[in-house]
N, C-alpha and C positions, 0 to 999 in steps of 0.2 A: 475576434472577440467571442469570449466563451458564453454560452447560453446557460441561464440558471437551471439548476435541476428542476425546480418547481415548474418553470415554463416548459421544459423539455417533457415532463410528465404530463403536463396538460395537452401537448402536442401528440404524444405517442402512447400514453396510457399503458395498456396491457402489453405492449411490446417490450416494456421494461420491467425489471424487477427492482424493488426498493428495499435497500438494506435497513431493516428496523433497528439493528444494533447501533447504540449511541457511541460513535468514535470521537475522540478529541482531535482538534487541529494542532499540529506541532510545528509544520513547516512555515517558511516564509510566504508561501502561497496557500490560500484557502480554497481556490477553485483550480482544478486541473481535469484533464481527461486524456484518454489514449487507448491504444490496444492493450489488452491485458496480457501479462505473462505471470507465471505463478511460481512460488516455492512453498512446499509443505515441509515444515520442520518443527522440532520441539526442543527449545532451549539449546539450539545449535545453529549459528549463523554463518557457517562457512559457505553454504550454497547461496545464501543471500548475498554475501560479499562478492563471490565469484560472478554471479549473474549480473549485479550491479556494475561490475568492472568491464562489461561488454557494452557495445553500442545500444542505447536504449530507443533511439529513433522516436523519441516522443511518447514512449510507452508508460505504462503504469504497472509496477510490480505488486502483486497482491501476495502477502505473505501470511500463510495460516500457521501460526505458531500455537494453535489449539487453545488460544485464549489465555495462555499462561502469562502471569505477571511476575514470575519468579526471577527471570533475567531478561536482559534487553536483547532484541534481535537486530537493532539498528542503533549505531552511535553517530557521532559527528564525522568520523573518517569514512565510513560507508556511505553516509548521506552525501558528503562532499564528492565521492566517487560517482555517485548517481548523477549529480549535477554535471560533473565533468564529462560524463559519457551520454548526456542528452536525455535522461529520463525525466518525464513530466511529474511524476509522483510515486508514493508508496502508500499501500493500504496495509496496516499490520494488525493482524488478529493476535495481539500480544503486546509486549512492551518495547519502548525505545529507551535511550538514554541520551545525555547531553543536549538536554531540551533547549537551553539557551543559544547553543551554537547552531543547532538545526534550525531554530526560528529565524536565523540570519541568512539561511540559504534560500535561493529562489527555486524551492522545490516544495510540492505538495506532500505532506505527511499526515496521514490519520492513523491513529493507534488508540488501543484501550486505555494506555497509560505509560508510566515510566518507572524504571527501576535502575539504580546505578550498577547493579551486579551484571557483569559481562556473561556471555553465554559460552558453551563449548565451541570448539572449532574442529569437530570430527568430520564434517561433511555429510552427516546422517540427514536424510530426507529425499524429497522428490522435486523435480523441476518441470514445469510446463505440463502439468496434470490438472484436470479440473478439481477445484476446491470448493467445499460448501461451507459457507459461514453464515450462521443464523438463518439457515434455510435458502440462501441465495447462492446459485452456482456461478463461480467465477471461472469461465473457461477460456484457456489461452486463445488469443485472436479476437475475442469479442471486445466490444467497446465498454468503458466504464466512465462515468462522469462523476465528479465529486465537487462539492462546494460547502458552504456553511450550513445548508439545509440537510445534506446527507449525501448518500451514494446511490447511483442509478447503474443498472447493468443491462445491456441488451440481452434478450432471450435467444 
């Protein structure tokens, strides 16, 4: 049973950071949590695809696309791969596409928005480095909780 982020914050308070950025829920699950893995990339989703093709072990991939809405970093095939490999969810500081297909998957997906335009596939970016989104640090190995109220990250 997942704990609501509001209740978790009431319990742990300053041990947690709250992401003030307002992300939209796109996946078939609105509540998810797990250990953080990260990808930092800009309009190039090759690293996202390769990481999500590995065992997720209930983890959450935080994708720092620098807030770009110019092209999608996640589509239905990549999201389906995440499900097949045991990922709990994705937090995308950028855009996704294939919203209807992603909504049917048992995966948490939070993102800024959507754009049908696909991204580059050059593999430019970094994996498993701390990323900062709206002042909150997402460090690999820390725990993140997300639900309809928002996102909390352990410090």
